C-alpha positions as CSV (number, residue, x, y, z in Angstrom):
1,M,-24.8,9.7,3.5
2,Q,-26.3,12.8,1.2
3,K,-24.1,16.1,2.2
4,S,-24.7,17.7,5.4
5,N,-27.8,19.3,6.4
6,I,-26.5,22.2,7.1
7,E,-25.6,23.5,4.2
8,P,-29.7,24.0,3.3
9,L,-30.3,25.7,6.1
10,F,-31.7,29.3,6.6
11,G,-29.0,30.7,8.7
12,P,-27.4,31.0,11.6
13,D,-30.4,30.6,13.8
14,A,-29.6,26.4,13.6
15,P,-27.7,25.0,16.4
16,C,-26.2,22.7,14.3
17,A,-25.6,26.2,12.0
18,Q,-23.5,27.5,15.5
19,S,-21.4,24.1,16.5
20,P,-20.7,22.9,13.1
21,Q,-17.7,20.9,14.2
22,E,-19.7,18.8,16.7
23,W,-22.8,17.9,14.3
24,L,-19.9,17.2,11.6
25,S,-18.7,14.8,13.8
26,L,-21.5,13.1,14.9
27,E,-23.1,13.1,11.6
28,L,-19.6,10.8,10.7
29,K,-20.3,8.6,13.9
30,L,-24.3,8.1,12.9
31,E,-22.4,8.0,8.7
32,T,-20.5,5.2,10.2
33,V,-23.3,3.5,12.2
34,I,-25.7,3.3,9.0
35,S,-23.0,2.3,6.9
36,K,-22.0,-1.0,9.0
37,R,-25.7,-1.8,8.3
38,A,-26.2,-1.8,11.8
39,S,-29.3,-2.4,14.4
40,D,-32.2,-0.1,14.9
41,R,-31.0,0.0,17.9
42,R,-27.7,1.5,17.7
43,K,-28.9,3.7,14.7
44,K,-30.8,5.4,17.1
45,E,-28.1,5.6,20.2
46,A,-26.0,6.8,17.5
47,A,-28.9,9.8,16.6
48,Q,-29.9,10.7,19.5
49,P,-27.0,13.0,20.5
50,M,-27.8,15.1,17.5
51,V,-31.5,15.6,18.4
52,S,-30.8,16.5,21.9
53,R,-28.4,18.3,21.3
54,F,-29.2,20.2,18.3
55,C,-32.9,19.8,17.1
56,A,-35.0,19.4,20.4
57,N,-34.7,23.1,20.3
58,C,-33.9,24.0,17.7
59,P,-36.5,27.5,15.7
60,I,-35.8,25.9,12.2
61,S,-36.8,22.3,13.4
62,A,-40.0,22.3,10.5
63,E,-37.8,23.5,7.8
64,C,-35.4,21.3,8.2
65,Y,-37.2,18.4,8.2
66,A,-39.6,20.0,4.8
67,I,-36.2,20.0,3.2
68,A,-35.3,16.4,3.7
69,V,-38.7,15.1,2.5
70,A,-39.2,17.4,-0.4
71,G,-35.1,16.7,-0.8
72,G,-35.3,16.1,-4.9
73,D,-31.9,14.2,-6.0
74,G,-33.5,11.2,-5.8
75,P,-34.7,8.9,-8.8
76,D,-38.2,10.3,-9.8
77,G,-37.3,13.5,-8.2
78,K,-37.9,11.8,-5.2
79,S,-35.9,12.4,-1.9
80,D,-33.2,9.9,-0.8
81,Y,-32.1,12.1,2.2
82,T,-30.3,9.8,4.7
83,G,-29.7,11.0,8.2
84,I,-30.9,13.6,10.6
85,A,-33.0,16.7,9.8
86,G,-35.8,18.2,11.8
87,G,-35.0,15.9,15.0
88,A,-36.0,12.5,12.7
89,L,-33.5,10.0,11.1
90,F,-34.0,9.5,7.1
91,K,-33.1,6.7,5.4
92,E,-33.1,6.9,1.7
93,G,-35.7,10.4,1.8
94,K,-38.1,8.5,4.6
95,V,-38.5,8.7,8.1
96,S,-36.9,5.3,10.2
97,V,-37.1,6.9,13.6
98,P,-39.1,10.1,14.3
99,F,-38.0,12.6,16.4
100,A,-40.4,11.9,19.2
101,E,-39.1,8.2,19.1
102,L,-35.1,9.6,19.4
103,I,-35.7,12.1,22.0
104,R,-38.0,10.3,24.3
105,R,-35.0,8.0,24.9
106,T,-32.4,11.0,26.0
107,A,-35.0,12.1,28.5
């Protein structure tokens, strides 16, 4: 996975920036699941705590999502971000599980 998405955020208003240890712990669990090429169900299970705890009411989720989409670190200047951003699960710059699907399962 790329470096944590906390780094490019716009300040302390983001819940993930307010609780970085918890975010990084959950992010590490998600990274482990993704690296083992787990099923989509397992990836969703690993992503859901992050989305429900941090992204669901985040005041800058749209900006976070936009950063992950824009990225620019991948080949041809395209995003290669993998992880949670703006409540969605990204894999190599593309949304693999949208926010609505992740948050629906937590309710």
